[in-house]
N, C-alpha and C positions, 0 to 999 in steps of 0.2 A: 345305592349306585358304588360313591367311593368304597364304603363295608369291602363289599368284595373286590374291588382291584386291592385292598389292602391285604386282604386273606388269602384273596390268588399269589399278591407278590411273595408273603410269607411263607407260604407250598412251593414256590419255583425260587425261594431264597433255600429252601429244605432241599429241594429236589439239586439244584446246584449243586449245593456241598456234600451231597453225595455223587453225584456224578463223578465231580472231583475225587473222589476215596475213590468210583469202583473204572476211574478211566483206566486202567490199563488192564482190567477182567475180563472190561464187561467192553468196554471199546463206545460209549460215551463219552461226549467231549462236552463239556462250557464253554461259548466263547460270546462274544461281544463287541459290538463299536459305542465308544463314549466320543460323537463329535460337536462342537457346537460353535455358534461363529456371531459376531455382529456387523449388522447389513447397516448401510446408509444407505438411501433410496432417493432423489431428488427428481420430481417431477411436477404438478400443479402445486405441492405440497411436498413438503422434506418428511421422513418419516429414519427413525432411530430403533434397531432394537436387538434381541438377544433371538438367535434359532435355534432350533438341532438340524443336526443332520447338514453340514454341506456338500461334504467330497465322498460321505457315506454314510446314510439312514442310522442314525443310533437305534443301538436297538439289545437284546441279549437273547441266546440261543442253546437250547439241548440238541445234538447229535449222535447219533450212534450206528453199527451194524453189530451182527452176529454174522461168526461164518458155519450157514448149516452146513457144505460139506457138498462136493462134486463142486466148487465154485460159487453155489448159490447164497448170497447173505442178503437176510433180513434189515430192514433198515426205517429210519423212521429221523425226523425235523421238525421241531416246533423251538416258534420265531418269535420274539414278540419284542414290537417297534416302542422306543423311547421318546420321547420330545422332553429331552435336556433341558429345556427353557422355563418349561413351569410345572418338571413333572407328568404328567400328562401320557395316557396312550396311545400308540398312534393307530393310523389305520380303523382305527371306528369298532377295533375288538384284540382284546387281550395277546392271545398269538396270531397274530393277524399278518403279521410279515407272511410264514411259512405254518402249514400245520396237514406234516403227509406221515405213511408210514407206505411202505413198497416193500418190495424185490426186487435185486440187485440180480443178475447170471450173466449167463455170457449171448445170451441169443436178449441179451438186452434187460432195463427195468424200467419196472411197474407199479407206478406208485395208484394213492387213493388221497384225494382232501384235499384245502387248498395251497394250493400251488401257483407259480409263474406260469403266466403265459408267453410263448415268444416275443409279443409287442417289447414287454418289462427287458428283456435280454439282450434285445437287439437293440433296442434305443439306450442303455445301461453301456455292452460295450464297444459299443460304434463309434460310440460320442467322446467328444475332451471333457465334458462336462458330465456324462453320464445321463441321467432323466433326475436328479435332483433338481432343487431349492431355489441352485445359484446358475450365474450365467447366464450364458448363450444356449441352455441345456434342452434337451430333446422334450420337456417337460412341457416349452410352451408350444408342443407342434396340440392344434387339436381347439375343440371348444363350435366346431362345426354343426349350429342346434345343437348344441351346448351337449355336443357328447365330448366324450376324453379319452381315447382310444393308449396313450402316452399315462396321463397322470393315474388313468381309474376313472371311470364313470359310474355311479350310481343308479345309471338310468340300462349297464346292462344284466342282460337276459340273470346273471347269478349275485345281482347285485354288488356292492362293497368294494370296490376294485375292480371288478374287467373289465375292459377282457385284459387286463393288468397282470390280476391278479384273481386268478377265475375260484372261486367253491363249487364243491360239490362236485370238482375234477378226479377223472378216469385219466391218466396220463400212461404213455410208450415214451419209447426211446430204444433205437437201436445204440447197438457198440458204435466205436471206433471203424471206417470201414477203407483205409489208405486214409485218414482224418473226415471220412466223412462221415455226419454224424444225422440222423431224421426222425422227424418223431409226429404224436397227433396227443391233442387231449382234447377232448372232452365234459366242460360243464354241463350239469344237468341243472335247471329250471329248478326241476319237480313242482311241474304243476298239474293238477289230473290232468287228463288228455288231451295232455301239451305240449306231450318228451321231443317232437320233433320240432315244433313251432316255438317252443321257449329253452333253446341251449347256447352254450359257447362251442363253438367245433374249431379247431386252432392246427394245423398243420404249417412246416415249417423241417427247415434243410441248413446243414452250418460246416462248413468245408475249413479244416486246419489245414495247415500242412506249412514247413517253413517261416516263411516271413508273412503270406496270403492265411491272410480269417475270414471267412464272407458266409452269410446269412441270408436266408430269402423265406419268409413269415404274409401266411393268408388265412383270416380270422374270419370268420362268420361270427356275427352276433342275433340273435333274433328273439324275441321276448315278444308274442301273441297281443296280451292287454293290452299293451305299449304301444301296439304297433312300431314296435322300433325293429329294425331289420338294415344291418350297418354290414359291410364288409370293407377291412382293411388291409392292404396289403402294405409288406413294406421290402424294402433293403440295404445292408449295411454291408458294410466293406473296407478291413482296415491291412496297412501291407510298410512290415518295420524294411527301415531301411539303416542298420546296427542300433546307435545310438536314437533316430531322430522315426517315426510312426506317424503316417497321414489317415483318416480315418474322414467318412460320408456316408448316406444313406437318406432315404425319405417313405418318409410315412405317407401313404395314401387311404385315404377316406371315402368310401361311395358311400352314400343313403341312399337305401333302394328302398325304403318306403312314400306314403308320400309327400313327405316334407322335403324332399332331395337336397339335405344341408348338405352339399359335398366340399369335400379340400383336400390339402394335403399342403405335408410341409418337407422342408430335404434340408439338410447341413452338408458342409465342408471342412475340418479341420484339422490339427498340424501338433505333436506333441512329440520335443526334446531334450533329454536328458544328460545331464553332465555334472557324475556323483552322486550326490546330494542332493542336487537345484534339478527341477523340473520346469520347464517351459509349453505353455500349452497357450492353442490361441483356436477359438472358431468361429462363422458364419453362418448364420440360420433363416432359414425364411418360414414362417404360413401363412396360408395363403388362403380366403374364402371361395370358393371357386362362384358362387352366383351374385357375388358383388365384386366392388375395387378394397374390401377390406383386407387388408394382409399388415404382418409386424416383421418387421427384421432386426435382429439383434445380432451384435459383435461383441466380445467377448477376451480377453485375454488374463493366462493367468501364473500364477509363480506358487511352487511350493517349495518349498526343503523340508527334507527329512533326518529329524533328533534324532529318529533311530529308525528301526526297520518295525514302529511297533508305533512311535507319534511321527506326528508331521504337521507344521505347520506349514498354512494355506492362504492365501487372496486372493481377489477377481473383480476385473474391473470391466463394466459392461451398458454397453447401452442400445437401448432399445427403442426403436421404432416405428411407431401405433401410426395410422392408417387408414381412413374407408372408415364404414360404420364405424359405430361406438363399439360393438359387441363384440367385434373381430382382435381390441387392445388388449395383448399379452402382455404378460411378466410370466418368470421363470416359477414364479409363487404365485398361490388366488392375487386377483387386486385387490384391493384395499379401498375403501371408499374413500373416495376425494384427489388416491395419487392421478387420473389425467381429470382433464379437464375437454370442454370445445374447444378451447384453444390452446392448452398443452397437454396432448396427449403421448408423449416420449418420457421415459425415463430412465435415469443412468441411478447402475445400482456399483456401490462397493462395497467389496467380501473381506473381514480377514477371521479367520479362523483355528482349528484345534482340532486335532482326529486323531483318537488315541485305539489300538483294538488291541484284543485281548484273546 
C-alpha cells in the first residue's frame, strides 16, 4: 500500500507541475493548505502531540474549468487530505476530501463523484471552530449509537465519511436567486436490489444577503443490510456587525431504526477582528436523548495573520463530560486513558500555524 501511495504522490506532483504550467490556458489551478499544531491535553491523563489541520484540513488539490460557450462550463475538483504530523493520507482515500466532475450552467451546477454533503458545509461555515479537530468545534456533535453526522460515519450508506462526504454522489445546486441557493444530493449505496433503501438523500437551502447568512439541511441516510435509518436535520445562522460576527446552529439526529439512538448538538459563538488580530469564542452542547449523557465545550481562540496566506493560532478549551461513558466527547477521537470513571473532563491547549497556497 505504501508503494502505491508513493506512485500516486509522484503522479500528482507531475500533474501539479503541469497544472501550474497550464493554468492560464486551460483554467487548471493547483492549491493547498499546510496546517500543523501542538496539542496539550489534560484529563485523567496528560497528552502532548503534534497534529495536522487545526484551522483547516491540510490538503492539496487540482481544480479547473473550461468555457464551453452559451454560459456552460465543464468543471472538476480532485483534492487529497494530508496528515502533516506523519505524512499519511487523510480520509482513508488518496483523493478522499473531494473528487468530482460536472457542468456549471445558467440553470445550476450538476456534478458527479465524491462530494461534500450539506451537513459538512453547515457545520463548517457557521461554527467559530469549524468542524475541525480543535476547540469547541462542531465535530463534538454525534456519537449517538456510534453514528457521526459531522465527523463522517463509517456506518453511512455510502461509507467512508458519509453523510459529510458522500461517495457515488449525484448533486445539483441552483444559481443564486436574490441570495437564495437550493440543492439536492443523492448518494448511491450501489447495492443490487436496494437502490431505495441503501442511499443518502440530502436537501438544503442557503440564504446569503448583506450581513445575514443562514442555512437549513435535511439528510436521510439508509443502509438496509445494517438496519441504518437516520435523519439529520440542521440549521445554521451567522450575522455580521462590522468587525464582529455572531454564529450558531443545531444538528438533530433522529434514529428511526430499532436502536432509536437519538441526540442533538447546538452551539453559539462569536468573533471579532482588529486588523491582523482575530478573537473568537464558542459554547457547544452535545446531548444523548436516551440517557443523561452530555458533553459541554467552551473554547476561546486567537489568530494572528502574518500575511494573507500565513496565520498563527491558539485555542484554549474545556470539555465537561457527564453521564454515560459512551457519551464522553472531545473534538478529536478520544484516546484510551484520557478519561476515567472519576475524571471525565478534558482541558485542551493548542498552538499552530497554517499556510495556504
